[in-house]
C-alpha positions in Angstrom: 40.1 -202.2 -14.6 39.4 -198.7 -15.9 36.7 -198.6 -18.6 37.6 -195.6 -20.6 34.8 -196.0 -23.1 32.3 -194.9 -20.4 33.6 -191.4 -19.9 35.5 -191.0 -23.2 33.6 -192.7 -26.0 35.5 -190.4 -28.5 38.9 -191.8 -27.4 40.5 -193.3 -30.5 43.9 -194.1 -29.0 45.2 -194.9 -25.5 48.0 -196.6 -23.6 47.6 -199.4 -21.1 49.6 -202.1 -19.3 49.2 -205.8 -20.2 48.0 -207.6 -17.1 47.8 -211.0 -18.7 48.0 -212.8 -22.0 47.0 -216.4 -22.5 46.4 -218.7 -25.6 42.7 -219.0 -26.3 40.5 -220.8 -28.7 40.7 -218.0 -31.2 44.1 -216.5 -30.9 45.1 -214.9 -27.6 43.2 -213.4 -24.7 44.6 -210.2 -23.4 43.6 -208.3 -20.2 44.7 -204.7 -19.6 44.7 -202.4 -16.6 42.6 -199.9 -18.6 40.8 -200.1 -22.0 38.9 -198.0 -24.5 37.7 -201.1 -26.4 34.0 -201.6 -25.9 33.0 -205.2 -25.1 30.0 -206.8 -26.9 26.9 -206.3 -24.8 23.5 -204.7 -24.6 22.8 -205.3 -28.3 26.0 -203.4 -29.4 28.8 -205.3 -31.1 32.4 -205.2 -29.7 35.0 -202.8 -30.9 37.9 -203.9 -33.1 41.3 -202.4 -33.7 45.0 -202.8 -33.0 46.7 -203.4 -29.6 50.4 -203.3 -29.4 50.8 -203.9 -33.1 48.4 -206.9 -33.2 44.9 -207.1 -34.4 42.0 -207.1 -31.9 39.2 -209.2 -33.4 36.7 -209.3 -30.5 36.2 -208.0 -26.9 34.1 -209.5 -24.2 33.4 -208.9 -20.5 33.8 -211.8 -18.1 33.0 -211.3 -14.4 33.7 -207.6 -14.8 37.0 -208.1 -16.6 37.4 -207.0 -20.2 39.1 -209.7 -22.4 40.5 -208.7 -25.7 40.8 -211.4 -28.4 44.0 -210.7 -30.4 45.7 -212.4 -33.4 49.1 -212.4 -31.6 50.5 -212.5 -28.1 51.5 -209.4 -26.0 54.2 -209.5 -23.3 52.8 -209.3 -19.8 53.8 -206.1 -18.0 54.5 -204.2 -21.2 52.8 -200.8 -21.9 51.1 -201.0 -25.2 49.1 -198.6 -27.4 45.6 -199.4 -28.4 43.9 -197.9 -31.5 40.1 -198.2 -32.0 38.6 -198.8 -35.4 37.0 -195.4 -35.2 34.6 -195.7 -38.3 33.1 -198.9 -36.8 32.9 -197.4 -33.3 31.3 -194.1 -34.5 28.8 -196.1 -36.6 27.8 -198.0 -33.5 27.4 -194.8 -31.5 25.1 -193.4 -34.2 23.0 -196.5 -34.4 22.8 -197.0 -30.6 21.9 -193.3 -30.0 19.3 -193.4 -32.8 17.8 -196.6 -31.3 17.5 -194.9 -27.8 15.7 -191.9 -29.4 13.2 -194.0 -31.3 12.6 -196.4 -28.4 12.0 -193.5 -26.0 9.5 -191.8 -28.3 7.6 -195.1 -28.9 7.5 -195.7 -25.2 6.2 -192.2 -24.5 3.5 -192.2 -27.2 2.4 -195.8 -26.9 3.6 -197.2 -23.6 5.4 -200.1 -25.3 8.7 -201.5 -24.1 11.7 -202.3 -26.1 12.0 -206.1 -25.5 14.7 -206.9 -28.0 17.6 -205.0 -29.7 20.2 -206.1 -32.1 22.8 -204.0 -34.0 23.6 -205.9 -37.1 26.0 -205.1 -39.9 23.2 -204.1 -42.3 20.5 -202.9 -40.0 19.3 -202.3 -36.4 16.3 -204.3 -35.3 14.1 -203.4 -32.3 11.3 -205.5 -30.9 8.3 -203.9 -29.1 5.6 -205.6 -27.1 2.7 -203.8 -28.9 1.3 -203.2 -32.3 2.1 -200.0 -34.3 0.8 -198.9 -37.7 3.2 -197.8 -40.4 1.8 -194.3 -40.6 2.2 -194.0 -36.8 5.8 -195.2 -37.2 6.4 -192.5 -39.8 5.3 -189.9 -37.3 7.8 -191.2 -34.8 10.5 -191.0 -37.4 9.6 -187.4 -38.1 9.7 -186.5 -34.5 13.0 -188.2 -33.9 14.6 -186.4 -36.8 13.3 -183.1 -35.5 15.0 -183.7 -32.2 18.2 -184.8 -34.1 18.3 -181.5 -36.1 17.8 -179.5 -32.9 21.2 -180.9 -31.9 20.2 -181.6 -28.2 22.9 -182.7 -25.8 23.0 -186.4 -24.9 24.2 -187.1 -21.3 25.5 -190.5 -20.2 26.4 -190.7 -16.5 26.1 -192.6 -13.2 23.6 -190.6 -11.1 23.8 -190.6 -7.3 21.5 -193.1 -5.6 19.0 -190.5 -4.4 18.7 -189.0 -7.9 18.4 -192.5 -9.5 15.6 -193.5 -7.0 13.5 -190.5 -8.0 14.2 -190.9 -11.7 11.7 -192.4 -14.2 13.8 -194.4 -16.7 13.5 -197.3 -19.0 15.2 -200.6 -18.2 14.7 -204.1 -19.4 15.4 -205.6 -16.0 15.7 -204.7 -12.3 19.1 -203.1 -11.7 21.2 -202.8 -8.5 24.4 -201.0 -7.7 25.7 -198.3 -10.0 23.3 -197.6 -12.9 24.5 -195.7 -16.0 21.8 -193.5 -17.4 21.6 -192.2 -21.0 19.4 -189.1 -21.3 18.2 -187.4 -24.5 16.1 -184.3 -23.5 12.5 -184.8 -24.8 13.5 -188.1 -26.3 14.6 -190.8 -23.8 15.9 -191.7 -20.4 17.2 -195.2 -20.2 19.7 -197.4 -18.3 22.4 -198.3 -20.8 26.1 -199.4 -20.8 26.7 -198.6 -24.5 28.6 -195.8 -26.3 26.7 -192.8 -27.6 27.3 -189.5 -29.4 27.4 -186.2 -27.4 24.8 -184.4 -29.5 21.7 -185.6 -31.3 22.9 -183.8 -34.4 25.7 -186.4 -34.7 23.1 -189.1 -35.2 22.5 -187.4 -38.6 19.1 -188.9 -39.2 17.1 -192.0 -38.5 15.2 -194.0 -41.2 12.9 -196.9 -40.7 13.4 -199.6 -43.3 10.7 -202.2 -42.5 8.3 -203.4 -39.8 6.7 -206.8 -39.3 4.5 -208.4 -36.7 6.6 -210.4 -34.2 5.6 -212.3 -31.1 2.4 -210.2 -30.4 4.2 -207.0 -31.1 6.4 -205.6 -33.9 9.9 -205.8 -35.1 11.3 -202.6 -36.6 14.4 -202.4 -38.8 16.1 -199.0 -38.9 19.4 -197.2 -39.7 21.0 -194.0 -38.5 23.6 -191.7 -39.6 26.1 -192.6 -42.3 24.6 -196.1 -42.7 21.2 -194.6 -43.4 22.7 -192.3 -46.1 24.5 -195.3 -47.6 21.2 -197.3 -47.6 19.5 -194.3 -49.3 22.2 -194.2 -52.0 21.8 -197.9 -52.6 18.1 -197.6 -53.0 18.4 -194.5 -55.2 20.7 -196.5 -57.5 18.2 -199.3 -57.7 15.4 -196.9 -58.5 17.6 -195.3 -61.2 18.3 -198.7 -62.8 14.6 -199.6 -62.7 13.5 -196.2 -64.2 16.1 -196.6 -67.0 14.8 -200.2 -67.8 11.2 -199.1 -67.8 11.8 -195.7 -69.5 10.0 -194.0 -66.6 10.9 -191.1 -64.4 12.3 -192.1 -61.0 9.2 -190.8 -59.1 7.0 -192.8 -61.5 8.6 -196.2 -61.2 5.9 -197.6 -58.9 3.2 -196.8 -61.5 5.4 -198.2 -64.3 6.0 -201.4 -62.4 2.2 -201.8 -61.6 1.5 -201.3 -65.4 4.1 -203.9 -66.3 2.7 -206.3 -63.7 -0.8 -205.9 -65.2 0.6 -206.4 -68.7 2.5 -209.5 -67.6 -0.6 -210.9 -65.9 -2.6 -210.5 -69.1 0.2 -212.0 -71.1 0.5 -215.0 -68.7 -3.3 -215.6 -69.0 -3.0 -215.5 -72.8 0.0 -217.9 -72.7 -1.9 -220.2 -70.4 -4.9 -220.2 -72.7 -2.7 -221.0 -75.7 -1.1 -223.9 -73.8 -4.5 -225.3 -73.1 -5.4 -225.0 -76.8 -2.1 -226.8 -77.7 -2.7 -229.5 -75.2 -6.2 -230.1 -76.4 -5.0 -230.2 -80.1 -2.2 -232.6 -79.3 -4.4 -234.9 -77.2 -7.3 -234.8 -79.8 -5.0 -236.2 -82.5 -4.0 -239.2 -80.3 -6.0 -242.5 -80.7 -7.6 -244.1 -77.6 -5.1 -246.7 -76.3 -4.7 -249.2 -73.5 -0.9 -249.0 -73.8 1.8 -247.2 -71.8 2.5 -244.0 -73.8 5.5 -241.6 -73.6 5.2 -238.1 -74.9 7.8 -235.3 -75.1 7.3 -231.5 -75.4 10.5 -229.6 -75.3 9.0 -226.3 -74.1 6.8 -227.6 -71.3 7.5 -227.0 -67.6 6.3 -229.1 -64.8 2.8 -227.5 -64.6 2.2 -227.9 -68.4 3.4 -231.6 -68.2 0.8 -232.2 -65.5 -1.9 -230.5 -67.5 -0.9 -232.6 -70.6 -0.9 -235.9 -68.6 -4.3 -235.1 -67.0 -5.8 -234.4 -70.4 -4.5 -237.6 -71.9 -5.9 -239.6 -68.9 -9.2 -237.9 -68.9 -9.7 -238.8 -72.6 -8.5 -242.3 -72.0 -5.7 -242.0 -74.6 -3.3 -244.2 -72.5 -3.2 -246.7 -69.7 -0.2 -245.0 -68.2 1.1 -241.7 -69.5 4.7 -240.6 -69.1 5.1 -236.9 -70.2 8.7 -235.6 -70.6 10.5 -232.3 -71.2 14.2 -232.0 -71.8 16.3 -229.9 -69.4 20.0 -229.4 -69.0 21.4 -232.8 -67.9 18.2 -234.7 -68.0 14.4 -234.6 -68.3 11.4 -233.3 -66.3 8.8 -236.1 -66.0 5.2 -236.6 -65.0 3.8 -240.1 -64.8 0.1 -240.8 -64.3 -2.7 -243.3 -64.5 -6.4 -243.4 -63.7 -6.6 -247.2 -63.1 -3.2 -248.1 -61.6 -1.0 -247.1 -58.7 2.0 -245.5 -60.5 4.2 -245.2 -57.4 6.0 -248.6 -57.8 6.7 -247.8 -61.4 7.8 -244.2 -60.6 10.1 -245.5 -57.9 11.6 -248.1 -60.2 12.2 -245.6 -63.0 13.8 -243.2 -60.6 16.3 -246.0 -59.6 17.1 -246.9 -63.2 17.3 -243.3 -64.5 18.9 -241.5 -61.6 15.6 -239.9 -60.9 14.3 -237.7 -58.1 10.7 -237.1 -57.2 7.5 -238.8 -56.1 3.8 -238.3 -55.7 0.4 -240.0 -55.2 -1.2 -243.2 -56.5 -2.5 -241.4 -59.6 0.4 -239.1 -60.5 4.1 -238.6 -59.7 6.6 -236.1 -61.0 10.3 -235.2 -60.8 13.5 -235.2 -62.8 15.5 -237.9 -64.5 19.3 -237.1 -64.6 20.2 -239.3 -67.5 21.1 -239.3 -71.2 18.5 -239.8 -73.9 19.9 -243.1 -75.2 19.6 -244.8 -71.8 16.2 -243.2 -71.3 14.9 -244.6 -74.6 16.3 -248.1 -73.9 14.7 -248.3 -70.4 11.3 -247.0 -71.5 11.2 -249.5 -74.4 12.1 -252.3 -72.0 9.2 -251.2 -69.7 6.7 -251.3 -72.5 6.3 -247.6 -73.3 5.6 -246.5 -76.9 4.8 -243.3 -78.7 1.2 -242.3 -79.5 -0.5 -243.7 -82.6 -1.4 -242.3 -85.0 0.8 -239.1 -84.7 3.6 -237.8 -86.8 5.9 -235.1 -85.2 6.9 -232.2 -87.4 9.9 -230.8 -85.6 11.8 -230.3 -82.4 9.1 -228.0 -81.0 6.2 -230.4 -81.6 4.8 -233.2 -79.5 6.4 -236.4 -80.6 7.2 -240.0 -79.5 10.7 -241.2 -78.8 12.1 -243.6 -81.3 11.8 -246.5 -78.9 
């Protein structure tokens, strides 16, 4: 089988004879006598397109044979026209060539190997077996883009055996037989079967998106070419939205966000202090009791319910405290006691009130997915009552259920 994508990666259309076509798990599996469709491999996704009027959805190589997955059958022996999804192919060429340039520079400057490469829909990830700092990575990006803008020629070829033997090139594994080399002058020399652009200028630019520590080294996310520009436009749009919301210039959004974060922290601290004052005031007005008490505070979240329950128990205002807050479709709950194991009761109430949750001997929490009428009836049956003496003054105040 002739692999046209090796010598002619810019070929968008070609003709070939159908050698075989069989029904597969996902449509049909077509083999041609020649193909320009690149099969998935080496971290690069497969080409898609149209073959003989039917859609090509995937391409794989099996024992040296290129198999095209198609949505419909093709008659064996027919000569058909294949058309590559060029925008997808060229994007892969930009991403793969950009990855080579970056990997080659990192190998040259740090001696690290590329031990993992994946070309995803939204980003390219590369794994290296050593640690790099972000400022060092920025210098690699700057050098890579300088080489791109110099528009150097990229050569992909099968060198003769003697030339290959004398060549210093990157490879993830030992190779035998014909080895295809991709060379970027001053950037990289690597064994590779993928498709690449002819000139570094066609990469456009490379841009690093993120870097994390991964398996003793780093995982870098990057984009090249048109996808890097699209990513920039997306981020520019996000910055514009944030700057509009914060009434700040685009180049001042970081400072504006930091200021907002500080103000929110101060506000959260003040809200927390007010909640503590509210809880103290509510608890102080309750009488000491050896009963099972139920309380409700409509604006409390789970954290505030726990703080309320703890305060009631510390001041011995209830034998068992059940603190509730209404939510859509049910109630948040916290149930606690200083003298009894509340787990059996919490489990029983969960069963009766369609509840979810759990906890320790002293305190459990979760959600009841039930209506107020059934909740009141069950709690009354289980011996819960409201605090005495206390009179609620509205929907926002702490009050007992009318049990």
